[in-house]
Structure formats: structure tokens, C-alpha cells
N, C-alpha and C positions, 0 to 999 in steps of 0.2 A: 243410826235408823233402829229402831226398834224389830223385832223380830215381827212377824203377821201374827194377830191376835193380840199382842203385847198390850197393857193398860199401860202406855206413857205417863208417869206422872213425875214432879222433881221428889228429888229426896225428900225435903223439908214437907211434903204432902204426907210424909207416909205416919201411919193409925201412931208409930210408938215413939217416931222421929225426937218430939221434947221430951223424951223420958230419959236419951238417951246423954251421956259426960260429949262437953265437947270435943275431948279428945279423940273419944270413938265417932262423934261425927263427923271429924276431918279423916280418919281413919278410912271412914264409910266411902268418902266423896274422892279420895286420893283411890283406891283401890277397883270401886268400880269403873272409873277411868281407867285403871290401867287393864281390868281384865277387860273389859269390850277393847280396847285398843289392840290388847297382846291377840285377841280372839280374832280380830279383825286385820291383822298383818297377813300375807301371803304365806308367810312362814310362822305359824300360830307359836311360839314357845309355851305346849301344855302346862309346863311346870309354873310358869311366871301366870298364867291363870289361876289355874287351881291355887297359886300361893295367895293372890290374892282375896280370891270368893274364900277360900278357908277362913281369912284373918277376918272378913263380913261375919260370917257362920257362926264365926266364936262372938262378936261381939249382938248378936241380934239373938243368941240362943233358944227360943222358941223354935219348934217347927211352923209353926201359923204366919211369924216374924216371917222367916226365912222365906217362907211360899210369897206371901206379896212384896218382900222386895224382890226378889226373882221374875214374879209377872209383870212387877211395876219398873225397873232399871236393867237387866239384860237386854244382850244383842242374837242371846241363844237360849234353848229352850233349858227347861229345868235338868233334863235329866241328863243334858251335856255338861252342867253345871255340878251335879252330883255325881260326874263320871272325872272330871276334871279335879275335883275335890279327892276322890278315892284315889287318884292316880298318883298327885303329887304326897297325900301322904304318906304314900306305900313304897314309891321313889327316894325321894327327901327320907326318910327314914334308914335307907339301905346305903345310902351314896356319902360321901364325906363331906365334910362343910364346905373344899376347895373344889371337888367336883360339880355340887351345886352350885356353885357359882359359876364356873366357866358352862357349863350347861344354860343356865338364864341367858346367859353371855350372848354367847354362839347359837341358841333356840335350838339347841339338838334336843330332841324328846328321844329317849330308850325308855324301853317297858320294863315293869317288876322281874318278869319271864328274862331276859337279858341278864337282868343282874343277877339273879338267882344262881344261873348257870355259870355267872362267868362273873366271878368275884371282885370289886371294885380295889384297882390299885393303891394302897398306902404311900403316895408320893406326893411334892411338893412342883414336879417336873410338868409347868403347861403342855409341852408334847406330847411325852408320855397319857396324858388327860385324854385329852384332844385327841388323839387315836384309839383309846378305849369307848371314848362317847361317838366315836363316829361307827367304830366298829358296830355299839349297840342299837346305830339309830338305822342302821341299815334294814329292811324289809327280813321279817325273819318268815321260812317256809310256816306254810300252816299246815295241817291235815283237814282236807274239806270233808265237811261229814253232810250226804242228800240228808233233808229231814223229809220227814212223812208230814204234811201241817196237818191232814185228816186225823193220823193217830196222835200228835200233839194238841190238837183240841181235843180229840176224846180223852188222849191221859189228863188234860187239866179240868175239865168239866169234871169226871170223876173226882176228881182230888176234892176240888170244891162242893163237890155233891154230897162227898161221902161225911162233910163238916157240917158240911147245912142244915142236915137230915137229925144233926146229934144237939140241934138248937131246939130254946122255946119258940114257938112263932112270935112273942114280943120281941127275941132279942135280933130273929131273924132279918129284920129291914136294915137295923144299924149295919148289920153284919153284909150284909149285900153292898150299902152306899159305900161303907167303909173300901170294901174289898178295890171298887171299879174305881173310886178315884184312886186308890195305891196304882193299879193296873195305868191309871188315863198316866200318872209323873210317871210313869215307866217311859209308859210309851209318847212322853214329851208333849202331849195333851194339855194345854194350860187354861183354853178358857170351853164354860159350859157345854154340854153336849146335850142333846137328846135320843135317848136310845127308844126304839119300838120293841115289844117283847118277838121273838125268834121261837117259831118248832124246833123242839128237841128232834134230831134226827134219831130215826127208827135204829142206827146201827150205836147211836151211844148211851141206851138203855141198858139198864145192866139186870139181865135176867135171873130170877132165884134157880136152884136148881146144882146138884153134884157137879163139881170141879172133873171134868173129862181126864179120863185115866187113860195113862199112855200103854199100851203093851208090851210085857218085858221080852226081850229080845231073846231068841231063844238059846 
């Protein structure tokens, strides 16, 4: 079952399907089924999900086709698809092939951060490989940083406003539409939205004037 908001259509109904070679069509069928199955398991192999999505991404090539595919074929968000591909590429690049095979077989997920701190062993000993992967699958301690949401919103608004003011009136609408669209993709929002204007809080305005000078220490 596709996620809520998805526009399910058969692969054959994709606008670019007839332009693909038969081998690519077959690969896409298998990869789509495998990616959705891997994601739906109680214990997901993120590497398996990412590997299948990566093969599809290489076939469809353009961003427009990729987004059409994600919206109509996947049981998870576009943001998740991007994360799985990114994780697959980074982890796959750093692990020896035997380790990759064992990790996929046992559905063990390890992070790039763990690999950077703990270089993988160059060994064919299966027990040593499993021991390394199991160490990497344990939750890593994270430093939790409290985020001031008001401050974050103000900082993001100022960065956008700075670039927006430098544009001509003709290019501003497309600039706004493109960035809102990218933010929606990042947030995993895949269907159309209607946004109402929101007043800019007084605290978000940048008032001209000299910067505050701190008194020198005596």
C-alpha cells in the first residue's frame, strides 16, 4: 500500500515508460518491488532499500522523472528515498564487498560515522565481519543540542530575505516557487499545498543602524 497522498499508478503508465529499454524496465520492476518490500519489513535493510532506489535513479536520469516515479511507486516519502540512496552510496563506498554482502544478508545497518571512526577489517572471516557489523549496528551516543525554533526561523528568514532583495522583480516569483518546492521535498511533502500569506514578526525585521559596540575591558 502506498503512503497517504501518493498517486498510485502502474509502472507502465509513467510518462516516460515507453522511452526505456526493456532491460531497464525489467530492472525498475524488480528494484521497485524489492525497495518497497525491504522498507516494509520489521527489520529494514537500509542498504538494500538504497541500492534498489539507486539503480532506479540511474535509469530515470532526470529529476522530473525521478519525482514522478517516487510519487507514484514508493511506499515511503521522497525525503526517505533521498536519505536511503545517500546512505547506501556513502556506506557502500567505504565497505569491502564481502562486508556489504553480509550486511545485506543479515539486514544489519551501520552508519558512515561508525565506519569513519572504525575502519572495516580486510578479512574473509565471516565471524569477524559479523562482529564488526554488529558493533556498528549498536546505537551510537549522540550529543543532543536544544534548538531555539524562533531563532532558527529568524536566521532562515534573514538568509532568504538577503538573497530575495538582490533579485529583479521579474525573477522573484520563480525564486520563491523553486525554494518552497525544494523545502517541501526536503520535508517529505509530495502533494500540492496552498499557503496563505503570514505577517513577518517585528522581531524578524532587520533595522538599519550601526552595530552595537561592546565596551572594552578595563
